[in-house]
C-alpha positions in Angstrom: 27.7 -66.5 -116.1 27.2 -64.4 -119.2 25.4 -61.0 -118.7 21.9 -61.5 -120.0 21.7 -58.4 -122.1 19.0 -59.8 -124.5 16.5 -59.6 -121.6 16.9 -55.8 -121.6 16.1 -55.1 -125.2 12.7 -54.1 -124.6 12.8 -52.2 -121.3 12.5 -48.7 -121.2 15.5 -46.7 -120.0 16.6 -45.6 -117.3 15.9 -49.0 -115.4 17.9 -50.6 -112.7 19.2 -54.2 -112.9 19.9 -56.1 -109.6 21.6 -59.5 -109.7 20.3 -60.7 -106.5 22.0 -64.2 -107.0 25.2 -62.4 -107.0 24.4 -60.3 -104.0 23.2 -63.3 -102.2 26.7 -65.1 -103.3 28.7 -61.8 -102.2 27.0 -61.8 -98.8 27.8 -65.6 -98.2 31.3 -65.1 -99.0 31.6 -62.3 -96.6 29.7 -64.2 -93.8 32.0 -67.1 -94.5 35.2 -64.9 -94.4 34.1 -63.2 -91.3 32.6 -66.2 -89.4 34.1 -66.5 -85.9 35.6 -62.9 -86.1 34.3 -59.8 -84.1 32.7 -58.3 -87.1 29.2 -57.5 -88.2 28.2 -56.6 -91.6 26.0 -53.3 -91.8 24.2 -52.1 -94.9 23.1 -48.3 -94.9 19.5 -48.2 -96.1 20.3 -44.8 -97.5 22.9 -46.2 -100.0 19.8 -47.9 -101.8 16.5 -48.2 -99.8 15.0 -50.9 -102.5 12.8 -53.0 -100.4 13.6 -56.1 -102.6 17.4 -55.6 -102.1 16.9 -54.7 -98.2 14.9 -58.1 -97.8 17.8 -60.0 -99.4 20.3 -58.4 -97.3 18.6 -58.8 -94.4 17.8 -62.6 -95.2 21.6 -63.3 -95.6 22.0 -62.0 -91.8 23.4 -58.5 -92.4 22.1 -55.5 -90.3 20.4 -52.9 -91.8 21.2 -49.4 -90.6 19.0 -46.4 -90.7 20.1 -42.8 -89.6 17.3 -40.9 -90.9 13.6 -40.5 -90.2 12.4 -41.9 -93.5 15.0 -44.8 -93.6 13.9 -45.5 -89.9 10.3 -46.3 -91.3 11.6 -48.6 -94.0 13.5 -50.5 -91.5 10.6 -50.6 -89.4 8.6 -52.0 -92.3 11.3 -54.8 -92.8 11.4 -55.9 -89.2 7.8 -56.2 -89.0 7.6 -58.8 -91.6 
């Protein structure tokens, strides 16, 4: 798949582009490779607390780890859905 650069011609910068399809594929591959092994994927919320990304990560079966108070609130919001 080619990067859709034309979609960004009219966006103001800076902006963030998240390819959630690629994220889902990556997480599925991680899950496939670790199936049956004593591993659990944990994502540190402080790495990127974007609620949309965190929801994708949670939906794909990964754990969300919050160590700071502000991140704990974010985790609570996601867990309450």
